[in-house]
N, CA and C atoms as a LAMMPS dump frame, in Angstrom:
ITEM: TIMESTEP
0
ITEM: NUMBER OF ATOMS
222
ITEM: BOX BOUNDS ff ff ff
-5.0000000000000000e+02 5.0000000000000000e+02
-5.0000000000000000e+02 5.0000000000000000e+02
-5.0000000000000000e+02 5.0000000000000000e+02
ITEM: ATOMS id mol type element x y z
1 1 1 N 16.672 0.735 -1.684
2 1 2 C 15.348 0.803 -1.079
3 1 3 C 14.351 1.466 -2.03
4 2 1 N 14.797 2.521 -2.709
5 2 2 C 13.897 3.229 -3.613
6 2 3 C 13.523 2.331 -4.791
7 3 1 N 14.495 1.568 -5.317
8 3 2 C 14.201 0.671 -6.432
9 3 3 C 13.146 -0.352 -6.048
10 4 1 N 13.211 -0.844 -4.823
11 4 2 C 12.234 -1.815 -4.344
12 4 3 C 10.848 -1.183 -4.276
13 5 1 N 10.769 0.053 -3.777
14 5 2 C 9.481 0.746 -3.702
15 5 3 C 8.914 1.001 -5.089
16 6 1 N 9.776 1.332 -6.044
17 6 2 C 9.316 1.582 -7.412
18 6 3 C 8.728 0.308 -8.007
19 7 1 N 9.364 -0.832 -7.761
20 7 2 C 8.839 -2.105 -8.258
21 7 3 C 7.472 -2.405 -7.657
22 8 1 N 7.332 -2.144 -6.372
23 8 2 C 6.06 -2.401 -5.69
24 8 3 C 4.968 -1.495 -6.244
25 9 1 N 5.294 -0.219 -6.433
26 9 2 C 4.31 0.729 -6.964
27 9 3 C 3.911 0.336 -8.382
28 10 1 N 4.869 -0.053 -9.213
29 10 2 C 4.553 -0.462 -10.585
30 10 3 C 3.613 -1.664 -10.585
31 11 1 N 3.835 -2.591 -9.665
32 11 2 C 2.977 -3.778 -9.576
33 11 3 C 1.55 -3.378 -9.184
34 12 1 N 1.437 -2.488 -8.216
35 12 2 C 0.117 -2.063 -7.747
36 12 3 C -0.61 -1.259 -8.816
37 13 1 N 0.101 -0.333 -9.462
38 13 2 C -0.507 0.473 -10.522
39 13 3 C -0.835 -0.417 -11.718
40 14 1 N 0.004 -1.418 -11.959
41 14 2 C -0.262 -2.358 -13.046
42 14 3 C -1.577 -3.09 -12.855
43 15 1 N -1.873 -3.464 -11.631
44 15 2 C -3.154 -4.119 -11.342
45 15 3 C -4.313 -3.177 -11.648
46 16 1 N -4.195 -1.933 -11.222
47 16 2 C -5.266 -0.968 -11.472
48 16 3 C -5.447 -0.73 -12.972
49 17 1 N -4.342 -0.607 -13.707
50 17 2 C -4.415 -0.385 -15.152
51 17 3 C -4.982 -1.597 -15.883
52 18 1 N -4.579 -2.787 -15.473
53 18 2 C -5.077 -4.008 -16.109
54 18 3 C -6.584 -4.142 -15.919
55 19 1 N -7.064 -3.829 -14.733
56 19 2 C -8.504 -3.902 -14.474
57 19 3 C -9.255 -2.911 -15.359
58 20 1 N -8.653 -1.745 -15.561
59 20 2 C -9.3 -0.744 -16.415
60 20 3 C -9.304 -1.205 -17.875
61 21 1 N -8.193 -1.787 -18.334
62 21 2 C -8.11 -2.267 -19.717
63 21 3 C -9.083 -3.41 -19.981
64 22 1 N -9.127 -4.365 -19.059
65 22 2 C -10.003 -5.523 -19.24
66 22 3 C -11.462 -5.18 -18.988
67 23 1 N -11.69 -4.188 -18.152
68 23 2 C -13.055 -3.848 -17.785
69 23 3 C -13.649 -4.847 -16.813
70 24 1 N -12.784 -5.657 -16.192
71 24 2 C -13.252 -6.689 -15.28
72 24 3 C -12.234 -6.841 -14.151
73 25 1 N -12.643 -6.474 -12.959
74 25 2 C -11.754 -6.515 -11.799
75 25 3 C -11.389 -7.954 -11.448
76 26 1 N -12.345 -8.86 -11.502
77 26 2 C -12.084 -10.257 -11.135
78 26 3 C -11.019 -10.887 -12.023
79 27 1 N -11.108 -10.659 -13.333
80 27 2 C -10.121 -11.226 -14.251
81 27 3 C -8.743 -10.625 -14.01
82 28 1 N -8.691 -9.323 -13.793
83 28 2 C -7.409 -8.66 -13.549
84 28 3 C -6.759 -9.204 -12.282
85 29 1 N -7.548 -9.395 -11.253
86 29 2 C -7.015 -9.923 -9.991
87 29 3 C -6.539 -11.359 -10.152
88 30 1 N -7.268 -12.139 -10.935
89 30 2 C -6.871 -13.528 -11.164
90 30 3 C -5.549 -13.589 -11.929
91 31 1 N -5.39 -12.729 -12.934
92 31 2 C -4.155 -12.69 -13.721
93 31 3 C -2.975 -12.275 -12.852
94 32 1 N -3.174 -11.288 -11.997
95 32 2 C -2.092 -10.763 -11.155
96 32 3 C -1.891 -11.585 -9.884
97 33 1 N -2.834 -12.459 -9.561
98 33 2 C -2.7 -13.309 -8.379
99 33 3 C -2.997 -12.589 -7.078
100 34 1 N -3.889 -11.614 -7.126
101 34 2 C -4.272 -10.856 -5.933
102 34 3 C -5.778 -10.94 -5.731
103 35 1 N -6.227 -10.625 -4.529
104 35 2 C -7.659 -10.675 -4.233
105 35 3 C -8.337 -9.374 -4.661
106 36 1 N -9.649 -9.451 -4.818
107 36 2 C -10.405 -8.244 -5.155
108 36 3 C -10.372 -7.244 -4.009
109 37 1 N -10.32 -7.732 -2.772
110 37 2 C -10.202 -6.827 -1.622
111 37 3 C -8.934 -5.988 -1.733
112 38 1 N -7.849 -6.622 -2.143
113 38 2 C -6.59 -5.902 -2.321
114 38 3 C -6.736 -4.858 -3.414
115 39 1 N -7.388 -5.22 -4.525
116 39 2 C -7.614 -4.256 -5.612
117 39 3 C -8.363 -3.037 -5.111
118 40 1 N -9.453 -3.263 -4.393
119 40 2 C -10.258 -2.135 -3.935
120 40 3 C -9.534 -1.317 -2.862
121 41 1 N -8.65 -1.954 -2.096
122 41 2 C -7.829 -1.212 -1.13
123 41 3 C -6.864 -0.284 -1.877
124 42 1 N -6.228 -0.805 -2.933
125 42 2 C -5.333 0.014 -3.75
126 42 3 C -6.103 1.146 -4.416
127 43 1 N -7.275 0.824 -4.937
128 43 2 C -8.077 1.819 -5.646
129 43 3 C -8.493 2.948 -4.714
130 44 1 N -8.937 2.622 -3.51
131 44 2 C -9.352 3.675 -2.573
132 44 3 C -8.154 4.498 -2.119
133 45 1 N -6.984 3.871 -1.997
134 45 2 C -5.78 4.617 -1.621
135 45 3 C -5.422 5.626 -2.701
136 46 1 N -5.51 5.227 -3.962
137 46 2 C -5.197 6.135 -5.067
138 46 3 C -6.22 7.257 -5.141
139 47 1 N -7.485 6.939 -4.926
140 47 2 C -8.526 7.967 -4.976
141 47 3 C -8.367 8.981 -3.853
142 48 1 N -7.924 8.535 -2.688
143 48 2 C -7.813 9.45 -1.549
144 48 3 C -6.493 10.211 -1.517
145 49 1 N -5.393 9.568 -1.955
146 49 2 C -4.101 10.234 -1.815
147 49 3 C -3.207 10.176 -3.027
148 50 1 N -3.717 9.753 -4.163
149 50 2 C -2.889 9.656 -5.354
150 50 3 C -1.998 8.426 -5.318
151 51 1 N -1.118 8.328 -6.296
152 51 2 C -0.236 7.168 -6.413
153 51 3 C 0.719 7.091 -5.226
154 52 1 N 1.076 8.227 -4.644
155 52 2 C 1.983 8.227 -3.486
156 52 3 C 1.39 7.472 -2.299
157 53 1 N 0.076 7.344 -2.251
158 53 2 C -0.572 6.634 -1.144
159 53 3 C -0.333 5.124 -1.222
160 54 1 N 0.178 4.639 -2.354
161 54 2 C 0.435 3.209 -2.507
162 54 3 C 1.749 2.771 -1.874
163 55 1 N 2.605 3.719 -1.479
164 55 2 C 3.857 3.352 -0.82
165 55 3 C 3.546 2.658 0.492
166 56 1 N 4.322 1.613 0.796
167 56 2 C 4.149 0.894 2.053
168 56 3 C 4.53 1.795 3.214
169 57 1 N 3.669 1.856 4.197
170 57 2 C 3.926 2.673 5.378
171 57 3 C 4.517 1.789 6.468
172 58 1 N 5.426 2.345 7.221
173 58 2 C 6.041 1.599 8.313
174 58 3 C 5.024 1.415 9.432
175 59 1 N 4.913 0.193 9.921
176 59 2 C 3.993 -0.101 11.022
177 59 3 C 4.737 -0.242 12.339
178 60 1 N 6.004 0.057 12.31
179 60 2 C 6.84 -0.101 13.488
180 60 3 C 6.553 1.005 14.494
181 61 1 N 6.484 0.633 15.752
182 61 2 C 6.278 1.6 16.824
183 61 3 C 7.562 2.397 17.027
184 62 1 N 7.455 3.691 17.28
185 62 2 C 8.671 4.468 17.512
186 62 3 C 9.395 3.99 18.764
187 63 1 N 10.708 3.987 18.704
188 63 2 C 11.536 3.528 19.808
189 63 3 C 12.123 4.75 20.512
190 64 1 N 11.635 5.057 21.694
191 64 2 C 12.109 6.207 22.455
192 64 3 C 13.179 5.735 23.428
193 65 1 N 14.422 5.81 23.001
194 65 2 C 15.521 5.352 23.841
195 65 3 C 15.768 6.342 24.969
196 66 1 N 16.179 5.814 26.088
197 66 2 C 16.527 6.624 27.261
198 66 3 C 15.386 7.543 27.687
199 67 1 N 14.196 7.083 27.555
200 67 2 C 13.03 7.889 27.909
201 67 3 C 12.427 7.317 29.188
202 68 1 N 12.164 8.185 30.155
203 68 2 C 11.552 7.77 31.41
204 68 3 C 10.043 7.799 31.23
205 69 1 N 9.371 6.787 31.731
206 69 2 C 7.926 6.714 31.632
207 69 3 C 7.298 7.913 32.342
208 70 1 N 6.213 8.454 31.786
209 70 2 C 5.563 9.639 32.36
210 70 3 C 5.123 9.412 33.801
211 71 1 N 4.628 8.217 34.122
212 71 2 C 4.163 7.956 35.489
213 71 3 C 5.328 7.97 36.479
214 72 1 N 6.491 7.547 36.067
215 72 2 C 7.663 7.553 36.947
216 72 3 C 8.221 8.967 37.081
217 73 1 N 8.169 9.719 36.007
218 73 2 C 8.737 11.066 35.997
219 73 3 C 8.018 11.991 36.979
220 74 1 N 6.742 11.815 37.176
221 74 2 C 5.975 12.694 38.062
222 74 3 C 6.247 12.285 39.471
């Protein structure tokens, strides 16, 4: 799992570095096959939380097993 995350982070950071090297976001996105919206999403994540903010976050809802609903409990 960690190796997969490292590959994803390298890809995302690679896009940011390529855009900086080329000096052109559109060209970097075209080379990497991503949209400019994605680039700016990655860029704002890095600016707000560093490279660690690029890790994929789980969107799964927590599963509370054997939990009684609050309305029933009262």
